[in-house]
N, C-alpha and C positions, 0 to 999 in steps of 0.2 A: 770626453775630454773634459776638467772641469776647468782645465784653461781657458780652453775656449769658449768656454760657459761664461766663465768668469766674465770674459772680456765682453759676449754677450747682453751681457748684466747694466757692462761699465759702458755699453756706445756712445750713451750724450753725458759722460762724468769720464772728462781727459785727466784732471787728476787721479781719479779711480784708474782708467787705466795703466799712469804711469806708474802710480802706483803694483798693481798687477806687473805686467813688465819687470818691476827692480827684481822683486815676489822670485817668479820667474829666474832673472839674470843669473840670485844667490843659491835656489834647487840647483843649475845650472853651475852653481861654480862647485856648491859641494860634489856632482857629480865628477867634476874633474873634465870639463867640459869648456876652459875658458869663454872660445867660439861664440859657443852658443849663447855665454854669460853678457859678453860684452856687448852682444846682437838683441840685446835687452832691454839694454843697459841702454846703450845710445837712441832705440824704442823711446826708454822710460824721459830721455833729453831731452828729445826734438818734440817730445808733448807736454814737459814744463816749460820748454824754453814758448809754445804758442800759448800756453794758460799764464806765463809768468810767474806762474807760485813757485818762488823763488827757493820756500826749503829744500823742496821739490828733487831740481834743477841739481842744487845744493849736494844732495845723497846721493845723485846717479853722477854726479860728475867726480864721486866719492867712489864708487862702484864701478865705474872706469881704470878712475886712477887707478886700483886695488888690481884691477886685470891686467892695468899696465907691469903692474913693480911686478908681479908674477912671470911676468915674461922680458922682465926685463928691460925694458922700453925706458926709462926712467925720465928723457927728456916729454913726454905725454904724461908721465906720473906728475909732473912737475907742472905741464899746462894744463891740468884737470885741478890739479891738486891747491895752483894757486889760485886758481879760476874759484872752489869749492871756499876756498881759505875768504878767499874777500868777498863769499855770500855769505858766507858765516858768518865775519866783525862785521859787515852792513842790518846784520836780521839780527846781530844777537844771539846766535846760536850756537853758543858755547862746542856740547859736542860734536857738532859739526865742525868748527872750528880747528878743536882738538883731534879730531881724526886726520883733519886736513894738514895740518903743520908735522903731527910724527908721519903719516906718508913723503909730505916732502924733505920731512930729517934723512926717510932710508933710500929715497929718490937721491938725493945729493950725495949722501955716504958712496951709496953705487956708482956716483960717476967722481969719488974721491975731492969732493969738495966738503970738507968737512968743516971749515970757516960754516957753510949757510947748512951745513947737518946740523952741527950745533947749536948755531945760531935759532931751529926750526925746533930743535930739541927742544931746547929751555920755551918757547913759545909755547909748548904741549904741555910738557913738566908745569910751566905758572898755570895754564887750565884745569887740570886734573887737580892742580892741588887745592884750586879754588872748589871746585864740582863736589872735591868728595868732603871739602869744605861746609858747605854747603848740606852736603849729605849728611853729615854728622850734625853740625846742625840739626836740620829738618829731625834725623833722629834724636835727637836730647830734643827736643821742643814736644815728639810723640810721644818717651817715654814718659816726658811730665806731666803733660795733659792725663796719658792716661792714666797717671799718680793720682792727679787730681780730678778727673771721675770718680776714681777707684772712692779717692778720702770723702768726696761727695755724697758715690751709691749708701757706705756704711754709714756717714753719717744721719743721709734718711734712712738706713735700715734700722739706725736705731733712734731716729726719731720714732719712725712708727712701734716699733717693739715698745718703748715707754706708754705712746699713746694708747698700744693696744690693754695693758697693762692696766692704766687709768682706767680704762674703761670695763675692766674686769673687776677692779674695784668699787667704781661707779655699781653694777650690777648687783655687785656681791651684798653690797648696802641696801641696796636698793630693795634688794629681795629682803635683806635682815629688818628692814624697816617693815615692811609691807606684813610679816611674818608676825610684827610685832604687836603691828596693827590688829591683826586679825584672831592671833591672840586677845587683846584687851576687847576687841568688841565679843566676842565669844566669853567672858567670865567678869564683866560690866555689861 
């Protein structure tokens, strides 16, 4: 069983084990087995708490909250997503904070706490807008960089071609000079 093999390999790496359990939880969720998924997410959470890895902890809390949301346990969603939101904010994990805010918005909406749902939806929207803007800026920079590299490459190719032409001309001129010298030495 690959799962047990992975855990054996990661025996001395608790962060690795936390990752494996989170991954197994996701697999169980995709197989529509939220109970099994929750069991793995809780193990991942416990491992992350023991290592102090806040990123792993926030991810485990979000995944637990997602299972809670599926079962409409909105109070547990709020508890876990709030903890993930605070970790995300303090650690500067924008994607984690965004996901936690969205879960909180859904949980409060489920409890008919529409004011809080709206507040967290605004937080989610603001963070996502910022992330999209960053991605957009990165995309623009990537395109600019590719264009600049292409321009430099094209200019280098032109310069190389020009040097090759100059060398060809020099070779031809040299051959002509050698030919003239040979001819003049034959006749004089």
